[in-house]
C-alpha positions as CSV (number, residue, x, y, z in Angstrom):
1,M,-49.2,44.5,41.9
2,T,-48.4,43.9,38.4
3,P,-44.3,42.3,38.9
4,G,-41.8,44.4,36.8
5,Y,-38.8,43.8,35.5
6,R,-35.1,44.2,35.4
7,C,-33.7,47.0,32.5
8,T,-32.5,45.2,29.4
9,A,-30.2,47.7,28.4
10,T,-25.7,46.2,28.6
11,T,-22.4,48.0,28.1
12,E,-19.1,47.3,29.3
13,A,-16.1,49.7,30.4
14,S,-14.4,51.9,28.0
15,D,-10.6,51.1,29.3
16,E,-10.4,55.0,30.3
17,T,-13.8,54.9,32.3
18,R,-11.7,51.4,33.7
19,T,-8.8,53.3,34.3
20,L,-10.5,56.7,36.7
21,A,-12.1,53.5,38.4
22,E,-9.5,51.8,39.4
23,K,-7.9,55.4,40.7
24,I,-10.4,56.2,43.2
25,S,-9.3,55.6,46.8
26,S,-10.8,53.4,48.6
27,P,-10.8,53.4,53.4
28,R,-12.2,48.8,52.4
29,A,-9.8,46.8,52.6
30,S,-10.5,45.0,49.7
31,I,-12.5,46.6,46.4
32,E,-15.6,44.4,44.9
33,W,-16.0,44.8,41.4
34,A,-18.8,43.6,38.9
35,S,-17.4,39.8,38.4
36,D,-19.1,40.0,34.3
37,T,-17.3,42.4,31.8
38,V,-20.6,42.9,30.7
39,L,-23.2,45.4,32.2
40,Q,-26.6,45.0,32.9
41,C,-28.2,48.5,34.0
42,L,-29.5,47.8,37.7
43,L,-33.0,49.5,37.7
44,E,-36.3,48.5,36.8
45,D,-37.1,48.7,33.1
46,V,-38.6,51.9,33.6
47,A,-38.1,55.3,32.1
48,H,-34.9,56.9,33.6
49,D,-32.6,60.1,32.0
50,F,-29.6,57.4,32.6
51,H,-28.4,54.0,32.7
52,A,-27.0,52.8,36.3
53,A,-25.4,49.5,36.8
54,F,-22.5,48.2,39.6
55,L,-18.9,48.6,38.8
56,R,-17.4,48.8,41.9
57,S,-17.1,49.3,45.8
58,G,-17.2,52.7,47.0
59,S,-14.9,55.1,48.5
60,R,-17.3,55.7,51.8
61,T,-18.2,53.8,54.3
62,D,-20.0,56.0,55.9
63,P,-23.2,56.4,55.0
64,D,-22.5,53.1,52.4
65,S,-21.4,54.3,48.6
66,D,-20.5,52.1,45.2
67,V,-19.3,53.2,42.2
68,F,-21.9,53.1,39.0
69,L,-21.3,52.8,35.8
70,C,-23.7,56.1,34.2
71,W,-24.6,55.7,30.7
72,T,-26.8,57.2,28.0
73,D,-26.6,56.3,24.4
74,E,-23.9,59.2,23.5
75,R,-21.6,58.2,26.7
76,Q,-20.2,56.7,30.2
77,G,-19.1,58.0,33.2
78,L,-18.8,57.0,36.8
79,A,-20.4,57.8,39.9
80,D,-19.6,56.8,43.9
81,L,-23.3,57.1,45.1
82,D,-24.7,56.4,48.6
83,C,-26.5,53.0,47.8
84,C,-30.5,53.1,49.0
85,L,-30.2,49.6,51.3
86,K,-34.1,50.3,52.0
87,S,-35.5,45.6,52.6
88,R,-38.5,44.6,52.5
89,T,-38.3,43.7,56.4
90,P,-35.5,43.8,58.6
91,L,-34.1,40.7,58.2
92,S,-34.7,40.4,54.4
93,G,-31.7,41.6,51.9
94,V,-31.6,45.0,51.0
95,C,-31.0,47.3,48.1
96,T,-27.9,47.8,46.0
97,I,-28.8,50.7,43.7
98,F,-27.8,53.6,43.8
99,T,-29.9,56.3,47.0
100,H,-33.4,58.2,45.3
101,H,-33.2,55.3,41.9
102,P,-36.1,55.6,39.5
103,G,-37.8,52.2,39.8
104,R,-38.2,49.2,42.8
105,C,-35.9,48.4,44.4
106,D,-34.2,45.5,43.0
107,W,-35.8,42.8,45.2
108,E,-39.6,44.2,43.9
109,Y,-38.5,43.7,40.5
110,I,-38.0,40.4,38.5
111,D,-35.1,39.4,36.9
112,P,-33.3,37.6,35.6
113,P,-35.4,37.1,32.4
114,H,-35.8,33.3,33.0
115,L,-37.8,34.3,36.3
116,A,-39.6,37.2,35.0
117,A,-40.9,34.7,31.8
118,Q,-41.5,32.2,34.2
119,A,-43.5,35.0,37.0
120,Q,-44.8,36.3,33.4
121,G,-46.3,33.4,32.2
122,D,-47.9,32.2,36.6
123,Q,-49.4,35.7,36.5
124,L,-51.5,34.9,32.2
125,L,-52.2,31.3,33.4
126,A,-53.4,33.1,36.8
127,E,-55.0,35.4,35.5
128,M,-57.1,32.6,33.2
129,G,-57.7,30.1,35.9
130,L,-55.8,27.9,35.3
131,L,-52.7,27.7,38.0
132,R,-52.2,24.9,39.5
133,N,-49.6,24.0,42.6
134,R,-46.2,23.7,41.2
135,L,-45.2,22.5,44.5
136,P,-45.4,20.0,46.5
137,E,-48.0,20.5,49.6
138,W,-46.3,20.2,52.8
139,P,-45.9,18.5,55.6
140,P,-47.5,15.9,52.8
141,P,-51.0,15.3,54.0
142,S,-52.2,13.1,56.1
143,P,-52.7,9.0,55.1
Protein backbone atom coordinates (compact mmCIF):
# COMPACT_ATOMS: atom_id res chain seq x y z
CA MET A 1 0.00 0.00 0.00
CA THR A 2 1.28 3.44 -0.92
CA PRO A 3 1.78 5.58 2.15
CA GLY A 4 -0.69 8.42 2.65
CA TYR A 5 0.23 11.77 4.08
CA ARG A 6 -1.49 14.26 6.36
CA CYS A 7 -3.18 17.33 4.86
CA THR A 8 -0.90 20.37 5.15
CA ALA A 9 -3.69 22.99 5.51
CA THR A 10 -3.39 25.13 8.64
CA THR A 11 -5.41 27.85 10.33
CA GLU A 12 -5.78 29.76 13.59
CA ALA A 13 -9.03 29.92 15.53
CA SER A 14 -10.55 33.38 15.34
CA ASP A 15 -11.27 35.13 18.64
CA GLU A 16 -15.00 34.68 18.01
CA THR A 17 -14.59 30.93 17.39
CA ARG A 18 -12.41 30.44 20.50
CA THR A 19 -14.92 32.34 22.66
CA LEU A 20 -17.73 30.15 21.36
CA ALA A 21 -15.64 27.01 22.01
CA GLU A 22 -15.08 28.13 25.61
CA LYS A 23 -18.84 28.28 26.16
CA ILE A 24 -19.55 24.71 25.07
CA SER A 25 -20.42 22.71 28.19
CA SER A 26 -18.67 19.45 28.98
CA PRO A 27 -19.29 16.66 31.50
CA ARG A 28 -15.54 16.14 31.85
CA ALA A 29 -13.70 17.32 34.96
CA SER A 30 -11.13 19.12 32.80
CA ILE A 31 -11.29 20.16 29.18
CA GLU A 32 -8.32 19.35 26.96
CA TRP A 33 -7.45 22.12 24.49
CA ALA A 34 -5.28 21.93 21.40
CA SER A 35 -1.75 22.79 22.44
CA ASP A 36 -0.88 24.75 19.26
CA THR A 37 -2.23 28.12 18.16
CA VAL A 38 -1.72 27.19 14.49
CA LEU A 39 -3.87 24.14 13.88
CA GLN A 40 -3.19 21.61 11.13
CA CYS A 41 -5.90 19.59 9.41
CA LEU A 42 -6.10 16.06 10.83
CA LEU A 43 -7.36 14.45 7.63
CA GLU A 44 -5.36 12.45 5.15
CA ASP A 45 -4.20 14.49 2.16
CA VAL A 46 -7.07 13.38 -0.08
CA ALA A 47 -10.00 15.39 -1.43
CA HIS A 48 -12.24 16.63 1.41
CA ASP A 49 -15.02 19.22 1.58
CA PHE A 50 -13.59 21.00 4.63
CA HIS A 51 -10.51 20.86 6.85
CA ALA A 52 -10.81 19.82 10.49
CA ALA A 53 -8.48 20.14 13.48
CA PHE A 54 -8.95 19.15 17.13
CA LEU A 55 -9.74 22.23 19.21
CA ARG A 56 -10.92 20.85 22.57
CA SER A 57 -12.51 17.84 24.23
CA GLY A 58 -16.19 17.52 23.40
CA SER A 59 -19.42 17.91 25.29
CA ARG A 60 -20.30 14.22 25.33
CA THR A 61 -18.65 11.17 26.89
CA ASP A 62 -21.04 8.49 25.56
CA PRO A 63 -20.40 8.38 22.68
CA ASP A 64 -17.12 10.21 23.08
CA SER A 65 -16.93 13.48 21.16
CA ASP A 66 -14.42 16.24 20.42
CA VAL A 67 -14.90 19.80 19.27
CA PHE A 68 -13.27 20.32 15.90
CA LEU A 69 -12.43 23.61 14.26
CA CYS A 70 -13.68 23.13 10.70
CA TRP A 71 -12.76 25.50 7.89
CA THR A 72 -12.71 26.26 4.20
CA ASP A 73 -11.04 29.17 2.44
CA GLU A 74 -14.16 31.26 3.06
CA ARG A 75 -15.15 30.53 6.67
CA GLN A 76 -14.57 28.55 9.87
CA GLY A 77 -16.87 27.05 12.47
CA LEU A 78 -17.13 24.52 15.28
CA ALA A 79 -18.50 20.99 15.25
CA ASP A 80 -18.92 18.70 18.28
CA LEU A 81 -18.47 15.34 16.54
CA ASP A 82 -18.31 11.70 17.59
CA CYS A 83 -14.76 10.37 17.63
CA CYS A 84 -13.81 7.66 15.13
CA LEU A 85 -12.00 5.45 17.70
CA LYS A 86 -11.17 2.71 15.13
CA SER A 87 -7.94 0.90 15.91
CA ARG A 88 -5.52 -1.33 14.02
CA THR A 89 -5.66 -3.96 16.76
CA PRO A 90 -7.61 -4.19 20.04
CA LEU A 91 -4.50 -3.04 21.97
CA SER A 92 -3.30 -0.27 19.66
CA GLY A 93 -4.11 3.44 19.74
CA VAL A 94 -7.37 4.70 18.29
CA CYS A 95 -8.12 7.17 15.51
CA THR A 96 -8.66 10.66 16.90
CA ILE A 97 -10.51 12.05 13.86
CA PHE A 98 -14.31 12.29 13.73
CA THR A 99 -16.52 9.35 12.73
CA HIS A 100 -16.98 8.82 8.97
CA HIS A 101 -14.04 11.11 8.13
CA PRO A 102 -12.72 11.08 4.55
CA GLY A 103 -9.47 9.24 3.91
CA ARG A 104 -7.71 6.77 6.16
CA CYS A 105 -7.60 6.79 9.95
CA ASP A 106 -4.79 8.85 11.47
CA TRP A 107 -2.72 5.75 12.30
CA GLU A 108 -2.78 4.71 8.61
CA TYR A 109 -1.01 7.76 7.16
CA ILE A 110 2.30 9.45 7.88
CA ASP A 111 2.88 12.58 9.95
CA PRO A 112 4.91 14.72 10.76
CA PRO A 113 6.38 15.94 7.44
CA HIS A 114 9.97 14.83 8.14
CA LEU A 115 8.78 11.24 8.71
CA ALA A 116 6.68 11.44 5.56
CA ALA A 117 9.73 12.58 3.59
CA GLN A 118 11.86 9.78 5.10
CA ALA A 119 9.19 7.19 4.26
CA GLN A 120 8.95 8.44 0.68
CA GLY A 121 12.75 8.32 0.37
CA ASP A 122 12.81 4.78 1.79
CA GLN A 123 10.13 3.73 -0.67
CA LEU A 124 12.13 5.10 -3.61
CA LEU A 125 15.32 3.42 -2.39
CA ALA A 126 13.48 0.12 -1.92
CA GLU A 127 12.06 0.34 -5.45
CA MET A 128 15.58 0.91 -6.77
CA GLY A 129 16.89 -2.01 -4.70
CA LEU A 130 19.17 0.25 -2.67
CA LEU A 131 17.45 0.19 0.73
CA ARG A 132 19.37 -1.55 3.46
CA ASN A 133 18.13 -2.34 6.95
CA ARG A 134 18.56 0.91 8.91
CA LEU A 135 18.59 -0.77 12.33
CA PRO A 136 21.17 -3.26 13.56
CA GLU A 137 19.97 -6.84 13.70
CA TRP A 138 18.52 -7.77 17.08
CA PRO A 139 19.42 -9.91 18.75
CA PRO A 140 22.94 -9.66 17.38
CA PRO A 141 24.23 -12.76 15.61
CA SER A 142 26.22 -15.17 17.76
CA PRO A 143 30.01 -14.97 17.34
